[in-house]
ZAMARGU-525644 format. One record per residue: x, y, z of N, C-alpha, C, O in turn; residue in three letters. Coordinates in steps of 0.001 Angstrom, whole numbers. Each point is the difference from the previous one (the first is absolute). Last residue first. Layout:
# residues N
<<X; Y; Z>; <X; Y; Z>; <X; Y; Z>; <X; Y; Z>; ALA>
...
# end
This chain:
# residues 186
<<-6532; -28987; 8497>; <-904; -1087; -415>; <-225; -950; 1139>; <-730; -980; -148>; SER>
<<2710; 6301; -1552>; <-123; -999; 1056>; <-980; -1054; -471>; <-964; 302; -704>; THR>
<<4463; 3462; -1872>; <-1308; -611; 177>; <37; -927; 1195>; <1049; -546; 343>; ASN>
<<1955; 4800; -2870>; <-120; -900; 1136>; <-1434; -497; 90>; <-930; 795; 131>; LEU>
<<4904; 1859; -3603>; <-1396; -345; 253>; <-50; -1034; 1109>; <838; -900; 51>; GLY>
<<2958; 4986; -1375>; <-322; -1408; 219>; <-1505; -139; 136>; <-677; 923; 452>; TRP>
<<4816; 2803; -2227>; <-1402; -237; 301>; <-240; -1506; 45>; <403; -740; -898>; MET>
<<4085; 4312; 1557>; <-528; -1275; -481>; <-1453; -123; 421>; <-346; 284; 1147>; THR>
<<4651; 3493; -1774>; <-1346; -179; 519>; <-540; -1260; -662>; <-20; -115; -1225>; ILE>
<<5346; 2194; 2183>; <-1034; -681; -777>; <-1334; 33; 743>; <-50; 17; 1230>; THR>
<<5134; 3055; -1567>; <-873; -909; 713>; <-1037; -616; -914>; <-76; 321; -1186>; GLY>
<<2341; 4662; 443>; <516; -1350; 211>; <-1022; -804; 775>; <-905; 556; 622>; ALA>
<<76; 4038; -2076>; <1223; -319; -738>; <524; -1415; 154>; <780; -459; -834>; ASP>
<<-5175; 4035; 1034>; <282; -1307; 586>; <1176; -577; -786>; <-174; -475; -1122>; LEU>
<<-694; 5897; 1714>; <-314; -1180; -792>; <324; -1257; 804>; <774; 39; 956>; THR>
<<-1703; 5733; -292>; <491; -1288; 501>; <-473; -1144; -887>; <-1161; -49; -406>; ALA>
<<105; 4929; 83>; <993; -589; -894>; <490; -1365; 453>; <797; -619; -705>; THR>
<<-4063; 3422; 3090>; <-452; -51; -1400>; <983; -670; -947>; <-382; -401; -1099>; PRO>
<<-768; -392; 6376>; <1134; 504; -768>; <-367; -105; -1472>; <-149; -1109; -511>; SER>
<<-2930; -297; 3812>; <706; 1058; 747>; <1226; 539; -705>; <603; 965; 471>; ASP>
<<-2283; -5933; -1650>; <-816; 1166; 334>; <856; 954; 816>; <947; -441; 651>; LEU>
<<-851; -4402; -4126>; <638; 903; 951>; <-921; 1194; 214>; <-814; 341; -858>; THR>
<<-1216; -5249; -536>; <739; 1158; -506>; <659; 776; 1132>; <-306; -188; 1178>; LYS>
<<-3028; -4320; -3115>; <959; 361; 1036>; <801; 1169; -537>; <460; -36; -1142>; PHE>
<<-5526; -2218; -115>; <1187; 739; -414>; <831; 311; 1244>; <-513; 518; 992>; GLN>
<<-3775; -4078; -2990>; <697; 697; 1084>; <1186; 750; -588>; <545; -383; -1036>; VAL>
<<-5628; -2268; -519>; <1311; 571; -314>; <568; 674; 1246>; <-741; 542; 821>; ALA>
<<-3625; -2607; -976>; <650; -762; -1066>; <1344; 576; -431>; <586; -464; -978>; ASN>
<<-4979; 241; 4937>; <1301; 627; -280>; <682; -847; -1070>; <152; -1210; 173>; VAL>
<<-5678; 1939; 1149>; <1156; -878; -197>; <1248; 849; -256>; <-76; 1063; -617>; ALA>
<<-4084; 829; 3565>; <452; -151; -1388>; <1229; -903; -67>; <860; 42; 880>; ALA>
<<-3512; 1616; 3061>; <123; -1417; -331>; <464; -228; -1439>; <6; -1142; -459>; ALA>
<<1255; 5415; 3893>; <-1102; -486; -834>; <261; -1468; -323>; <1104; -501; 212>; SER>
<<1969; 3127; 2300>; <-1268; 448; 584>; <-1195; -311; -896>; <-1108; 480; 243>; THR>
<<6086; -3091; 770>; <-636; 948; -904>; <-1325; 415; 637>; <-507; -694; 881>; THR>
<<4506; -736; 2336>; <-1019; -554; -883>; <-459; 1085; -962>; <148; 1196; 251>; ARG>
<<4334; -2604; 3443>; <-1101; 851; -402>; <-988; -751; -867>; <56; -1222; -140>; GLY>
<<5042; 1319; 3309>; <-1105; -773; -551>; <-1121; 962; -357>; <-148; 1060; 608>; ALA>
<<5950; -1330; 908>; <-1305; 618; -110>; <-1021; -948; -585>; <334; -1068; -513>; GLY>
<<5364; 2182; 2173>; <-1119; -926; -142>; <-1304; 764; -136>; <-142; 1116; 499>; ASN>
<<6067; -929; -303>; <-1217; 759; -252>; <-1138; -959; -322>; <157; -891; -836>; LEU>
<<5137; 1343; 3055>; <-997; -1000; -387>; <-1320; 741; -78>; <-457; 563; 995>; GLN>
<<5847; 1266; -1189>; <-1412; 137; 326>; <-809; -1181; -519>; <153; -417; -1148>; GLN>
<<5025; 2784; 2344>; <-573; -1236; -518>; <-1452; -9; 464>; <-272; 63; 1199>; SER>
<<3741; 4283; -1845>; <-1042; -712; 718>; <-337; -1293; -733>; <-198; 12; -1215>; TYR>
<<3450; 3912; 242>; <424; -1330; 455>; <-1025; -709; 867>; <367; -656; 975>; ASP>
<<-1246; 4904; -3277>; <800; 119; 1227>; <375; -1346; 597>; <13; -151; 1221>; SER>
<<-3670; -444; -4830>; <609; 1268; 379>; <734; -100; 1336>; <-464; -655; 933>; GLN>
<<-494; -4102; -2748>; <-477; 1282; -484>; <773; 1177; 523>; <1179; -106; 339>; GLY>
<<-1783; -5443; -1279>; <1048; 807; 612>; <-252; 1385; -559>; <242; 254; -1180>; LEU>
<<-4147; -4088; 1623>; <839; 928; -756>; <1118; 544; 874>; <-182; 256; 1190>; ILE>
<<-4342; -3984; -1907>; <1134; 329; 846>; <942; 842; -838>; <279; -323; -1154>; ASN>
<<-5925; -1230; 1201>; <1255; 301; -686>; <1082; 264; 1042>; <-289; 360; 1142>; THR>
<<-5162; -2337; -1988>; <1112; 131; 936>; <1250; 267; -826>; <273; -708; -969>; SER>
<<-6221; 559; 474>; <1384; 48; -460>; <969; 40; 1172>; <-356; 320; 1134>; TRP>
<<-5271; -1237; -3122>; <933; 239; 1103>; <1417; -33; -559>; <251; -572; -1061>; MET>
<<-6110; 698; -344>; <1424; -88; -339>; <829; 225; 1249>; <-471; 576; 980>; TYR>
<<-5052; -1569; -3099>; <933; 168; 1105>; <1431; -45; -535>; <276; -692; -980>; GLN>
<<-5288; 1989; -1314>; <1262; -741; -142>; <933; 335; 1155>; <301; 1169; 238>; LYS>
<<-5943; -1319; -368>; <1135; 894; -195>; <1285; -827; -21>; <48; -1079; 591>; MET>
<<-4511; -1471; -2084>; <606; 620; 1177>; <1103; 979; -390>; <529; -52; -1110>; TYR>
<<-3150; -2195; -2241>; <-927; 4; 1126>; <546; 783; 1177>; <-740; 724; 666>; THR>
<<2812; -1944; -5044>; <-754; 1260; -21>; <-1036; 72; 1121>; <-878; 863; -21>; THR>
<<6028; -3472; -1492>; <-1357; -67; 532>; <-685; 1359; -40>; <659; 1039; 39>; GLY>
<<4010; -1953; -1231>; <-992; -65; -1080>; <-1438; -74; 498>; <-931; 161; -789>; SER>
<<5015; -14; 3681>; <-220; 1244; -748>; <-1109; -60; -1049>; <-565; 1037; -349>; PRO>
<<2517; -3683; 4657>; <-1206; -203; -808>; <-353; 1232; -851>; <-1098; 544; 117>; HIS>
<<5082; 580; 2916>; <-875; -1144; 180>; <-1255; 73; -860>; <-685; 1023; -27>; PHE>
<<6092; 706; 333>; <-1299; 512; -441>; <-945; -1199; -32>; <201; -934; -777>; LEU>
<<5011; 2336; 3036>; <-1057; -963; -316>; <-1252; 751; -421>; <-364; 1009; 605>; TYR>
<<6010; -55; -258>; <-1333; 603; -13>; <-989; -1088; -411>; <161; -605; -1059>; PHE>
<<5479; 1226; 2994>; <-1084; -639; -736>; <-1305; 786; 147>; <-158; 823; 902>; TYR>
<<6087; -138; -601>; <-1229; -265; 723>; <-1033; -684; -869>; <322; -610; -1019>; GLY>
<<4686; 3891; 1266>; <-568; -1292; -381>; <-1272; -209; 795>; <-166; 583; 1072>; SER>
<<4113; 3578; -2486>; <-1224; -435; 653>; <-401; -1361; -538>; <125; -264; -1195>; MET>
<<4657; 3738; 1783>; <-942; -703; -859>; <-1181; -475; 832>; <22; 85; 1228>; ASN>
<<5335; 2462; -996>; <-1416; 198; 293>; <-867; -771; -995>; <192; 125; -1210>; SER>
<<4809; 480; 1512>; <-629; -1282; 302>; <-1489; 110; 324>; <-597; -973; 461>; ASP>
<<3461; 4794; -1502>; <164; -943; -1104>; <-713; -1323; 253>; <-375; -682; -954>; ALA>
<<-790; 5747; 2780>; <496; -1284; 461>; <41; -1001; -1141>; <-1030; -300; -604>; GLN>
<<-483; 4913; 112>; <1009; 116; 1055>; <633; -1323; 392>; <1099; -11; 554>; ALA>
<<-4645; 589; -3860>; <1073; 902; -416>; <1121; 71; 1029>; <1125; 367; -339>; THR>
<<-5192; -2939; 1023>; <888; -590; -998>; <1171; 900; -375>; <1070; -495; -357>; ALA>
<<-5033; 240; 3739>; <1254; 737; 170>; <1068; -497; -967>; <1174; -109; 354>; ASP>
<<-6038; -1207; 317>; <1134; -924; 32>; <1334; 684; 241>; <977; -675; 324>; SER>
<<-6347; 1671; 1271>; <1047; 448; -912>; <1219; -902; 145>; <349; -409; 1108>; HIS>
<<-4725; -2028; 427>; <605; 1309; 247>; <954; 395; -1123>; <223; -764; -938>; GLU>
<<-4376; -2735; 127>; <1351; 91; 532>; <435; 1452; 139>; <-388; 861; -790>; SER>
<<-3975; -2276; -788>; <468; -1294; 487>; <1351; 95; 694>; <359; -885; 777>; LEU>
<<-4964; 4164; -2267>; <1431; -62; 283>; <344; -1356; 597>; <-633; -442; 958>; THR>
<<-3495; 1762; -4386>; <308; -486; 1347>; <1515; -72; 176>; <683; -649; -792>; GLN>
<<-3583; 4070; -2520>; <777; -1233; 22>; <336; -342; 1448>; <284; 885; 808>; PHE>
<<-4747; 1945; -1584>; <1453; 140; -169>; <664; -1375; -51>; <-595; -1007; 381>; ALA>
<<-4185; 2109; 431>; <419; -544; -1291>; <1508; 131; -247>; <483; -401; -1059>; THR>
<<-3920; -137; 5687>; <965; 846; -708>; <428; -670; -1309>; <222; -1210; -31>; ASP>
<<-2924; 200; 4432>; <-735; 253; -1237>; <802; 937; -912>; <-511; 1016; -471>; ASN>
<<3076; -1503; 4330>; <-1418; -109; 305>; <-795; 392; -1226>; <-236; 1185; -236>; GLY>
<<5652; -2709; 1987>; <-925; 502; -1009>; <-1425; -198; 482>; <-309; -1002; 644>; MET>
<<5954; 1268; 1103>; <-1350; -516; 177>; <-930; 674; -993>; <206; 1151; -386>; SER>
<<4442; -45; 1034>; <-250; -1074; -960>; <-1406; -542; 89>; <-435; -740; -883>; TRP>
<<2074; 4150; 3848>; <175; 539; -1358>; <-272; -1058; -1067>; <-316; 352; -1136>; ALA>
<<346; -1438; 5843>; <-1234; 669; -422>; <105; 549; -1424>; <-1008; 71; -702>; SER>
<<3466; -3984; 3506>; <368; 960; -1039>; <-1268; 662; -542>; <-576; -472; -980>; ARG>
<<2320; -2090; 5861>; <-1037; 101; -1007>; <411; 1074; -995>; <514; 1044; 402>; PHE>
<<3275; -3697; 2493>; <-966; 1090; -8>; <-1009; -133; -1125>; <294; -561; -1056>; GLU>
<<4399; -1295; 4110>; <-1087; -529; -812>; <-1095; 1047; 69>; <-362; 461; 1082>; THR>
<<6064; -163; -313>; <-1392; 193; 401>; <-903; -848; -875>; <408; -491; -1053>; ALA>
<<5121; 2530; 2153>; <-844; -1127; -384>; <-1416; 267; 501>; <-202; 655; 1022>; ARG>
<<5775; 1539; -1456>; <-1447; 181; 88>; <-730; -1248; -428>; <442; -713; -900>; GLY>
<<4373; 716; 1528>; <-344; 1334; 491>; <-1503; 176; 177>; <-437; 544; 1013>; ILE>
<<3473; -4405; -2613>; <-901; -71; 1142>; <-453; 1335; 561>; <-499; 58; 1124>; GLY>
<<3302; -1431; -5100>; <718; 442; 1173>; <-880; 50; 1243>; <465; 378; 1075>; GLY>
<<-3005; 69; -5562>; <1280; -667; 130>; <765; 581; 1183>; <-11; 1212; 216>; MET>
<<-5257; -1118; -131>; <1068; 764; -622>; <1311; -739; 241>; <236; -528; 1087>; GLN>
<<-5385; -1332; -1397>; <1210; -11; 827>; <1054; 797; -754>; <348; -339; -1131>; GLN>
<<-6198; -610; 1090>; <1288; 353; -567>; <1102; -57; 1049>; <-236; 75; 1206>; TYR>
<<-5308; -1254; -2895>; <975; -185; 1073>; <1339; 350; -606>; <280; -376; -1138>; SER>
<<-5727; 1644; -279>; <1390; -363; -261>; <729; -245; 1312>; <-349; 540; 1049>; ARG>
<<-5014; -165; -3645>; <889; 227; 1131>; <1410; -422; -380>; <211; -697; -993>; TRP>
<<-5776; 1748; -1063>; <1397; -425; -165>; <805; 313; 1254>; <-346; 908; 757>; ALA>
<<-5060; -1381; -3375>; <798; 429; 1145>; <1408; -546; -155>; <188; -1055; -606>; GLY>
<<-4879; 2208; -2822>; <1114; -815; 494>; <619; 599; 1249>; <-204; 1173; 316>; ALA>
<<-3659; -930; -4811>; <96; 325; 1418>; <1076; -907; 574>; <-29; -1208; -239>; THR>
<<-1440; 3082; -5125>; <483; -959; 988>; <-102; 570; 1414>; <-1; 1214; 201>; LYS>
<<-1491; -624; -5996>; <0; 533; 1355>; <325; -1103; 1015>; <-444; -1141; -136>; SER>
<<2062; 1482; -5111>; <-1008; -654; 841>; <154; 520; 1422>; <1113; 64; 523>; ILE>
<<1479; 1201; -4724>; <-615; 850; 1019>; <-1136; -665; 766>; <-905; 697; 460>; LEU>
<<4291; -1349; -4503>; <160; -768; 1244>; <-592; 739; 1196>; <627; 111; 1053>; TYR>
<<-943; 1292; -5778>; <1192; 456; 722>; <127; -629; 1381>; <606; 589; 895>; ASN>
<<-3859; -1728; -4398>; <-439; 1012; 975>; <1150; 558; 831>; <-235; 664; 1010>; ASP>
<<782; -4216; -4305>; <-447; 1214; -700>; <-387; 1122; 963>; <81; 1176; -357>; LEU>
<<1374; -5918; 1266>; <916; 1114; 186>; <-421; 1293; -658>; <694; 1009; 129>; GLY>
<<-3255; -5240; 36>; <1266; -247; -685>; <991; 1135; 86>; <958; 28; -773>; GLY>
<<-5215; -32; 3105>; <-197; 102; -1454>; <1317; -131; -762>; <206; 671; -1012>; ASP>
<<-827; -534; 5877>; <-1003; -982; -424>; <-283; 85; -1493>; <-927; -646; -490>; ASN>
<<5329; 1838; 4206>; <-911; 410; -1071>; <-1016; -1098; -280>; <287; -1182; 186>; SER>
<<3790; 3268; 3686>; <-847; -1082; -488>; <-974; 536; -1040>; <-445; 1145; 82>; LEU>
<<5699; 125; 2273>; <-1342; 434; -354>; <-755; -1173; -602>; <606; -906; -573>; GLY>
<<4155; 1966; 3860>; <-806; -842; -879>; <-1359; 656; -216>; <-573; 602; 907>; VAL>
<<6168; 827; 689>; <-1445; -8; 186>; <-688; -985; -937>; <618; -524; -926>; THR>
<<4258; 2778; 3323>; <-410; -1084; -889>; <-1476; -241; 281>; <-374; -243; 1147>; PHE>
<<3661; 4877; -480>; <-853; -1020; 585>; <-300; -1053; -1061>; <-5; 309; -1191>; LEU>
<<4580; 2711; 1141>; <-1388; -88; -442>; <-733; -1057; 802>; <597; -974; 457>; ALA>
<<4584; 3455; -1760>; <-882; -264; 1137>; <-1452; 15; -464>; <-456; 978; -592>; ASP>
<<3739; -2299; -3190>; <-42; 1144; 917>; <-934; -363; 1149>; <-731; -988; -74>; ALA>
<<1570; -2219; -3233>; <1074; 912; -407>; <106; 1218; 913>; <1037; 664; 25>; SER>
<<-2794; -5683; 1568>; <-442; 1151; -786>; <1182; 916; -296>; <1027; -45; 678>; THR>
<<-1977; -5523; 529>; <834; 1184; 224>; <-479; 1114; -915>; <-234; -217; -1189>; ARG>
<<-1060; -5110; 3267>; <-435; 1162; -787>; <856; 1204; 397>; <173; 300; 1182>; ILE>
<<-163; -5399; 64>; <1085; 977; -152>; <-356; 1161; -923>; <771; 347; -895>; ASN>
<<-4456; -3730; 864>; <1338; -407; 414>; <999; 1093; -339>; <206; 328; -1169>; GLN>
<<-5844; -1505; 1855>; <961; 1025; -420>; <1360; -438; 530>; <149; -249; 1197>; PHE>
<<-5296; -2221; -2357>; <1214; 110; 804>; <914; 1043; -620>; <71; 140; -1221>; THR>
<<-5634; -1684; 1285>; <1061; 714; -694>; <1211; 77; 934>; <-130; 419; 1150>; PHE>
<<-4771; -3303; -1891>; <1088; 265; 943>; <1143; 615; -801>; <512; -621; -932>; TYR>
<<-6186; -665; 709>; <1200; 347; -766>; <1027; 540; 986>; <-310; 828; 858>; TYR>
<<-4383; -4194; -613>; <901; 973; 608>; <1173; 240; -948>; <533; -935; -598>; CYS>
<<-4017; -1955; -637>; <-747; 690; 1056>; <838; 1074; 681>; <-536; 891; 660>; ARG>
<<889; -2755; -5960>; <501; -193; 1362>; <-836; 803; 989>; <-532; 1059; -336>; TYR>
<<-765; -1184; -4254>; <827; -1210; 58>; <455; -306; 1423>; <31; -1162; 405>; THR>
<<-2673; 5027; -2226>; <-608; -991; 880>; <826; -1286; 119>; <-413; -927; 698>; ALA>
<<3019; 5461; -1897>; <-1349; -411; -379>; <-505; -1051; 980>; <499; -83; 1123>; ASP>
<<4002; 2938; -2944>; <-727; 68; 1271>; <-1469; -242; -330>; <-699; 887; -490>; ILE>
<<3878; -733; -3038>; <334; -1119; 868>; <-663; 31; 1359>; <77; -982; 738>; GLY>
<<1205; 5485; -3569>; <-595; -1276; -420>; <416; -1076; 992>; <995; 138; 712>; SER>
<<478; 4388; -346>; <-1335; 232; -554>; <-631; -1275; -555>; <-1086; 47; -577>; THR>
<<5159; 2290; 3821>; <-428; -1339; -397>; <-1445; 137; -434>; <-890; 187; 829>; ILE>
<<5334; 3436; -223>; <-1423; -328; -11>; <-217; -1440; -438>; <656; -497; -916>; ALA>
<<3258; 4147; 2941>; <-128; -1340; -554>; <-1463; -380; 106>; <-517; -147; 1108>; TYR>
<<3813; 5046; -1004>; <-1073; -869; 464>; <56; -1352; -702>; <648; -158; -1035>; SER>
<<2557; 3669; 306>; <-587; 551; 1229>; <-1113; -885; 547>; <-420; 175; 1144>; THR>
<<4917; -1909; -3989>; <-1338; 572; -192>; <-514; 563; 1328>; <457; -409; 1067>; ALA>
<<3869; -2060; -1875>; <-30; 1432; -231>; <-1344; 624; -276>; <-51; 1167; -386>; GLY>
<<937; -6019; 1147>; <1032; 502; -901>; <-185; 1470; -340>; <179; 392; -1153>; ALA>
<<-1832; -5281; 4183>; <-81; 1455; -80>; <1182; 525; -816>; <1139; -433; 177>; MET>
<<-3490; -4441; -720>; <1175; 636; 594>; <-102; 1499; -220>; <-236; 457; -1119>; THR>
<<-3681; -4512; 1409>; <581; 1117; -735>; <1176; 564; 778>; <-80; 211; 1210>; THR>
<<-3570; -4778; -1708>; <1082; 638; 747>; <611; 1087; -883>; <277; -218; -1179>; GLU>
<<-5016; -3409; 1765>; <880; 900; -748>; <1091; 536; 912>; <-130; -10; 1224>; SER>
<<-2750; -3755; -17>; <-689; 494; -1188>; <908; 894; -835>; <77; -158; -1218>; ILE>
<<198; -4122; 5114>; <633; 1227; -496>; <-661; 397; -1314>; <-91; -800; -930>; LYS>
<<-2091; -2081; 5086>; <408; -48; -1402>; <590; 1339; -415>; <-634; 1043; 159>; THR>
<<-958; -4374; 4359>; <530; 1305; -380>; <554; -109; -1413>; <861; -839; -267>; LEU>
<<-4531; -1977; 3626>; <895; -62; -1150>; <401; 1422; -382>; <-859; 844; -260>; ALA>
<<-1281; -3874; 4848>; <117; 1207; -817>; <969; -215; -1145>; <951; -773; 116>; SER>
<<-4397; -2230; 3522>; <1261; 74; -696>; <-7; 1224; -912>; <-1013; 289; -636>; MET>
# end
């Protein structure tokens, strides 16, 4: 039996990032983050970084990951499923891309929703596994389902995460909510 507990929820209001620097500890074996109707002020990628010192290291825990997407252009013009090599990581400290550009400046209804799982972040025996799935109405009227999975490259505990925009120095998170949940199994 599983128990899902809501820990925090933040409404986006014009910041370039959202950091969670408390509440990620040994209380839960899995932390589950949901994104509802995230909208940026300008075209930008939506990313996540992980930290083992409460965010002091600028969320630079090294990661290895793979990602893919399926998309359908409105009107049925284009569709495909493809590996996203630009999002894949091999022992990389960069922020992990979770979502394509939203094309917020061109489309009033552009937004992103999805989730990110972080498994057993407080343990120090094994590397930390994570996975995500997002859906976005993005550039050129594409509806995209974006998926990926990865792991940290060290066994250090993760105690902070930061979600932020990337690729646009002025893009802010202007609408939507990010909710953090704790998940235990018994």
